C-alpha positions as a Markdown table, in Angstrom:
| # | Residue | x | y | z |
|---|---|---|---|---|
| 1 | Unk | 3.2 | 3.8 | 4.5 |
| 2 | Unk | 4.8 | 5.4 | 1.5 |
| 3 | Unk | 8.5 | 4.9 | 0.6 |
| 4 | Unk | 9.4 | 8.4 | 1.8 |
| 5 | Unk | 7.8 | 7.7 | 5.2 |
| 6 | Unk | 10.2 | 4.8 | 5.8 |
| 7 | Unk | 13.1 | 6.9 | 4.7 |
| 8 | Unk | 12.3 | 9.6 | 7.3 |
| 9 | Unk | 11.9 | 6.9 | 10.0 |
| 10 | Unk | 15.2 | 5.3 | 9.0 |
| 11 | Unk | 17.1 | 8.6 | 8.9 |
| 12 | Unk | 15.7 | 9.8 | 12.3 |
| 13 | Unk | 15.6 | 6.4 | 14.1 |
| 14 | Unk | 18.1 | 7.5 | 16.7 |
| 15 | Unk | 16.2 | 10.6 | 17.4 |
| 16 | Unk | 12.9 | 8.8 | 17.8 |
| 17 | Unk | 14.5 | 6.1 | 20.0 |
| 18 | Unk | 16.3 | 8.5 | 22.4 |
| 19 | Unk | 13.2 | 10.8 | 22.5 |
| 20 | Unk | 11.0 | 7.8 | 23.3 |
| 21 | Unk | 13.2 | 6.7 | 26.1 |
| 22 | Unk | 13.3 | 10.2 | 27.6 |
| 23 | Unk | 9.6 | 10.5 | 27.4 |
| 24 | Unk | 9.1 | 7.1 | 29.2 |
| 25 | Unk | 11.5 | 8.3 | 31.9 |
| 26 | Unk | 9.6 | 11.5 | 32.2 |
| 27 | Unk | 6.4 | 9.5 | 32.6 |
| 28 | Unk | 7.9 | 7.3 | 35.3 |
| 29 | Unk | 8.9 | 10.5 | 37.2 |
| 30 | Unk | 5.2 | 11.4 | 37.3 |
| 31 | Unk | 4.6 | 8.3 | 39.4 |
| 32 | Unk | 6.1 | 10.2 | 42.4 |
| 33 | Unk | 3.5 | 13.0 | 42.5 |
| 34 | Unk | 0.8 | 10.3 | 41.7 |
| 35 | Unk | 1.9 | 8.5 | 44.8 |
| 36 | Unk | 1.8 | 11.7 | 46.8 |
| 37 | Unk | -1.7 | 12.4 | 45.5 |
| 38 | Unk | -2.9 | 8.9 | 46.6 |
| 39 | Unk | -1.2 | 9.2 | 50.0 |
| 40 | Unk | -2.6 | 12.7 | 50.8 |
| 41 | Unk | -5.9 | 12.2 | 49.1 |
| 42 | Unk | -5.7 | 15.6 | 47.4 |
| 43 | Unk | -7.9 | 14.6 | 44.4 |
| 44 | Unk | -5.3 | 15.0 | 41.6 |
| 45 | Unk | -4.7 | 11.3 | 41.1 |
| 46 | Unk | -7.0 | 11.0 | 38.1 |
| 47 | Unk | -5.0 | 13.7 | 36.3 |
| 48 | Unk | -1.8 | 11.9 | 37.0 |
| 49 | Unk | -3.3 | 8.5 | 35.9 |
| 50 | Unk | -4.1 | 9.9 | 32.5 |
| 51 | Unk | -0.9 | 11.9 | 32.2 |
| 52 | Unk | 1.3 | 8.9 | 33.1 |
| 53 | Unk | -0.6 | 6.7 | 30.7 |
| 54 | Unk | -0.4 | 9.1 | 27.8 |
| 55 | Unk | 3.3 | 9.9 | 28.4 |
| 56 | Unk | 4.5 | 6.4 | 28.9 |
| 57 | Unk | 2.5 | 5.0 | 25.9 |
| 58 | Unk | 3.8 | 7.8 | 23.6 |
| 59 | Unk | 7.4 | 7.1 | 24.7 |
| 60 | Unk | 7.1 | 3.4 | 24.3 |
| 61 | Unk | 5.5 | 3.8 | 20.8 |
| 62 | Unk | 8.3 | 6.1 | 19.7 |
| 63 | Unk | 11.0 | 3.8 | 20.9 |
| 64 | Unk | 9.4 | 0.6 | 19.7 |
| 65 | Unk | 8.6 | 2.1 | 16.2 |
| 66 | Unk | 12.3 | 2.2 | 15.4 |
| 67 | Unk | 13.2 | -1.2 | 16.9 |
| 68 | Unk | 15.6 | -3.1 | 14.6 |
| 69 | Unk | 16.5 | 0.0 | 12.6 |
| 70 | Unk | 20.0 | 1.3 | 12.3 |
| 71 | Unk | 20.3 | 4.2 | 14.8 |
| 72 | Unk | 23.0 | 6.6 | 13.8 |
| 73 | Unk | 23.2 | 10.1 | 15.3 |
| 74 | Unk | 24.9 | 12.9 | 13.5 |
| 75 | Unk | 25.1 | 16.6 | 14.3 |
| 76 | Unk | 21.9 | 17.4 | 12.3 |
| 77 | Unk | 20.0 | 14.8 | 14.2 |
| 78 | Unk | 21.3 | 16.0 | 17.5 |
| 79 | Unk | 20.0 | 19.5 | 16.9 |
| 80 | Unk | 16.6 | 18.0 | 16.0 |
| 81 | Unk | 16.6 | 15.9 | 19.2 |
| 82 | Unk | 17.3 | 18.9 | 21.4 |
| 83 | Unk | 14.6 | 20.9 | 19.7 |
| 84 | Unk | 12.1 | 18.1 | 20.2 |
| 85 | Unk | 13.1 | 17.5 | 23.8 |
| 86 | Unk | 12.5 | 21.2 | 24.6 |
| 87 | Unk | 9.2 | 21.2 | 22.8 |
| 88 | Unk | 7.7 | 17.9 | 23.7 |
| 89 | Unk | 8.7 | 17.3 | 27.4 |
| 90 | Unk | 6.9 | 20.5 | 28.5 |
| 91 | Unk | 3.8 | 19.3 | 26.6 |
| 92 | Unk | 3.8 | 16.1 | 28.7 |
| 93 | Unk | 4.7 | 18.0 | 31.8 |
| 94 | Unk | 1.7 | 20.3 | 31.3 |
| 95 | Unk | -0.7 | 17.4 | 31.2 |
| 96 | Unk | -1.3 | 17.0 | 35.0 |
| 97 | Unk | -1.7 | 20.7 | 35.3 |
| 98 | Unk | -4.1 | 21.0 | 32.4 |
| 99 | Unk | -6.2 | 18.0 | 33.4 |
| 100 | Unk | -6.6 | 19.0 | 37.1 |
| 101 | Unk | -6.7 | 22.8 | 37.4 |
| 102 | Unk | -10.1 | 24.0 | 36.3 |
| 103 | Unk | -10.1 | 26.9 | 33.9 |
| 104 | Unk | -6.4 | 26.6 | 33.1 |
| 105 | Unk | -5.9 | 26.9 | 29.3 |
| 106 | Unk | -3.5 | 24.6 | 27.5 |
| 107 | Unk | -1.2 | 27.6 | 26.8 |
| 108 | Unk | -1.0 | 28.5 | 30.5 |
| 109 | Unk | -0.3 | 24.9 | 31.4 |
| 110 | Unk | 2.4 | 24.6 | 28.8 |
| 111 | Unk | 3.9 | 27.9 | 30.0 |
| 112 | Unk | 4.0 | 26.6 | 33.6 |
| 113 | Unk | 5.8 | 23.4 | 32.4 |
| 114 | Unk | 8.3 | 25.3 | 30.3 |
| 115 | Unk | 8.8 | 27.7 | 33.2 |
| 116 | Unk | 9.5 | 24.8 | 35.5 |
| 117 | Unk | 11.7 | 22.8 | 33.1 |
| 118 | Unk | 13.8 | 25.9 | 32.3 |
| 119 | Unk | 13.9 | 26.9 | 36.0 |
| 120 | Unk | 12.8 | 30.5 | 35.4 |
| 121 | Unk | 10.4 | 30.6 | 38.2 |
| 122 | Unk | 7.8 | 32.5 | 36.3 |
| 123 | Unk | 4.1 | 31.5 | 36.8 |
| 124 | Unk | 0.7 | 32.5 | 35.5 |
| 125 | Unk | -1.1 | 30.7 | 38.4 |
| 126 | Unk | -2.4 | 32.5 | 41.4 |
| 127 | Unk | -3.4 | 31.0 | 44.7 |
| 128 | Unk | -0.6 | 28.4 | 44.7 |
| 129 | Unk | -1.3 | 27.6 | 48.4 |
| 130 | Unk | -4.7 | 26.3 | 47.5 |
| 131 | Unk | -3.4 | 23.9 | 44.8 |
| 132 | Unk | -3.1 | 20.2 | 45.7 |
| 133 | Unk | 0.1 | 19.1 | 47.3 |
| 134 | Unk | 0.9 | 16.8 | 44.4 |
| 135 | Unk | 0.4 | 19.5 | 41.8 |
| 136 | Unk | 2.8 | 21.8 | 43.7 |
| 137 | Unk | 5.2 | 19.0 | 44.1 |
| 138 | Unk | 5.1 | 18.4 | 40.3 |
| 139 | Unk | 5.8 | 22.1 | 39.6 |
| 140 | Unk | 8.7 | 22.1 | 42.0 |
| 141 | Unk | 10.0 | 18.8 | 40.7 |
| 142 | Unk | 10.2 | 20.1 | 37.2 |
| 143 | Unk | 12.3 | 23.0 | 38.5 |
| 144 | Unk | 14.5 | 20.6 | 40.4 |
| 145 | Unk | 14.9 | 18.5 | 37.3 |
| 146 | Unk | 16.0 | 21.5 | 35.3 |
| 147 | Unk | 18.5 | 22.5 | 37.9 |
| 148 | Unk | 19.9 | 19.0 | 38.0 |
| 149 | Unk | 20.2 | 18.9 | 34.2 |
| 150 | Unk | 21.9 | 22.3 | 34.2 |
| 151 | Unk | 24.4 | 21.2 | 36.9 |
| 152 | Unk | 25.1 | 17.9 | 35.0 |
| 153 | Unk | 25.7 | 19.8 | 31.7 |
| 154 | Unk | 28.5 | 21.8 | 33.5 |
| 155 | Unk | 30.1 | 18.7 | 35.0 |
| 156 | Unk | 33.3 | 17.1 | 33.7 |
| 157 | Unk | 31.5 | 13.9 | 32.9 |
| 158 | Unk | 29.2 | 15.7 | 30.5 |
| 159 | Unk | 32.1 | 17.4 | 28.9 |
| 160 | Unk | 33.7 | 14.0 | 28.4 |
| 161 | Unk | 30.5 | 12.8 | 26.7 |
| 162 | Unk | 30.4 | 15.9 | 24.6 |
| 163 | Unk | 33.9 | 15.4 | 23.4 |
| 164 | Unk | 33.2 | 11.8 | 22.6 |
| 165 | Unk | 30.1 | 12.8 | 20.7 |
| 166 | Unk | 32.1 | 15.3 | 18.7 |
| 167 | Unk | 34.7 | 12.7 | 17.9 |
| 168 | Unk | 31.9 | 10.4 | 16.7 |
| 169 | Unk | 30.4 | 13.0 | 14.5 |
| 170 | Unk | 33.6 | 13.9 | 12.6 |
| 171 | Unk | 33.8 | 12.7 | 9.0 |
| 172 | Unk | 35.6 | 9.5 | 8.7 |
| 173 | Unk | 38.8 | 9.4 | 6.8 |
| 174 | Unk | 39.0 | 7.4 | 3.7 |
| 175 | Unk | 41.9 | 4.9 | 3.7 |
| 176 | Unk | 43.4 | 4.4 | 0.2 |
């Protein structure tokens, strides 16, 4: 890899590490609808097998790729992390839908995942009653995850974390 490539990895090591951990956690959450699919025999288990494998492998690769590097998060990197989370998590959340529902385009699957993770409730799917139980569970779980994240972001503990992060991102004073 060229020298500038290592510089980018060093500068954004904290972003890659946190994003990798979040993607792994998201992949682990997919194990619940995978279990439901196996228990109910609804036929969606192969879509979840592939989605879990791709999601967890990507997260592990991201986190491991910056192992041993200095991980410093500043305000600029925080903005990048938030943008990547809101772009990439729906892409991984769309995988089970795209892999299982015949005729569903990637754009529609991504829309469904974004809709679920933002808790808007919008859908491009019709005949939701005919979908496998595990697919409907995954759609509703994404909405529940969004509602939980929204509630947490309004909680006092999150405000405490935010103020600690703001204190960490302030320029350090030089002592003469």
